C-alpha positions, 0 to 999 in steps of 0.5 A, spaced: 502 538 511 508 542 510 507 546 517 506 539 520 512 536 517 516 542 519 513 541 527 515 534 527 522 535 524 524 540 529 521 535 535 526 530 531 531 534 531 532 536 538 530 528 540 523 528 543 522 523 538 527 517 537 526 515 529 529 509 526 536 509 525 536 506 517 544 508 516 548 513 521 546 519 515 539 517 514 534 516 520 527 515 518 521 518 523 515 520 519 513 520 511 507 524 508 504 523 501 498 528 499 494 527 506 497 521 509 502 521 515 506 516 517 509 516 524 515 511 525 520 510 531 523 507 536 517 503 541 517 508 547 512 511 551 516 518 551 515 517 543 507 515 544 507 521 548 510 526 543 506 524 538 499 526 542 503 533 544 505 534 537 498 533 533 495 536 539 500 543 538 498 542 530 490 543 532 491 548 535 495 552 531 492 550 524 484 549 526 486 542 523 485 535 527 488 528 525 482 523 524 485 519 529 478 514 528 481 513 521 488 512 524 491 506 526 497 504 530 502 498 528 508 494 533 512 490 531 516 485 536 511 489 541 506 486 545 499 486 545 498 490 551 503 494 550 499 496 543 493 496 546 495 501 551 498 506 546 491 505 541 488 507 547 492 513 549 492 516 541 485 514 541 486 510 534 486 503 532 491 497 531 494 495 525 495 488 523 498 485 518 498 484 511 494 491 510 494 495 503 497 502 503 497 507 498 495 501 493 500 495 495 500 490 500 505 490 506 507 485 510 504 479 506 508 474 503 508 476 496 512 471 493 506 466 494 501 466 488 496 467 493 498 474 495 497 476 487 490 473 488 487 480 488 491 483 483 490 478 479 482 479 480 483 486 479 485 486 473 480 481 470 475 485 474 477 491 470 478 488 462 471 485 464 467 491 464 469 493 457 464 490 451 470 486 448 466 485 441 465 492 440 472 494 441 477 493 435 483 490 436 488 496 436 482 498 442 484 492 446 492 492 445 490 499 447 486 497 453 491 492 455 497 496 455 493 501 460 490 497 465 496 491 465 501 497 465 498 501 470 496 495 475 502 490 474 508 494 473 506 499 479 506 491 484 511 489 479 517 495 481 516 493 489 515 485 489 518 479 484 512 476 482 512 469 481 511 465 474 505 462 476 502 469 476 505 472 470 503 466 466 496 467 469 496 473 467 498 473 460 492 468 459 487 473 461 491 477 456 491 473 450 484 471 452 482 479 451 486 480 446 482 474 441 475 476 444 474 471 448 470 474 454 473 474 461 470 469 467 470 470 475 473 464 475 481 462 475 483 463 468 485 457 463 491 456 459 493 458 453 497 454 449 502 457 444 504 455 437 510 456 434 511 459 428 
């Protein structure tokens, strides 16, 4: 991936691929995470041709071929026929929004409660796999901190969570902590008693 980054950066440096200018000092053209690569640029035939050539050169130099069957292309404010033509040229599929990338939704309206349904269900399914009655209160607390902490903090660091979703997650947390079985249907509300 480092050699692909260096190759692509040299192409960007000589203006053969035009990225997106985020500011006078920042030009976004590509991002790599582990074995994932994302190329971001202005929509034009030159950029698509350059991308095809760079990937072919990378294959010839390293013997590593990008799996284009798993790759997708997306155009923002680009006509469908142009996206289809580019997908044919790259021999990849078309990406539509919303989609999930690195575990989080992209392109969805996360201020809506429905957008969080998948995440709430994920929390429920993780907690429901544990036998609540066999765990001590300390065990349940530790599990809640690890499951709710890891799943929710990740998403809440990116998106503002609706209050209704927070209340639903708190209900799930209380039920699990108090030793009640979690059901796959919508969780019921918990009434708090003031002390």
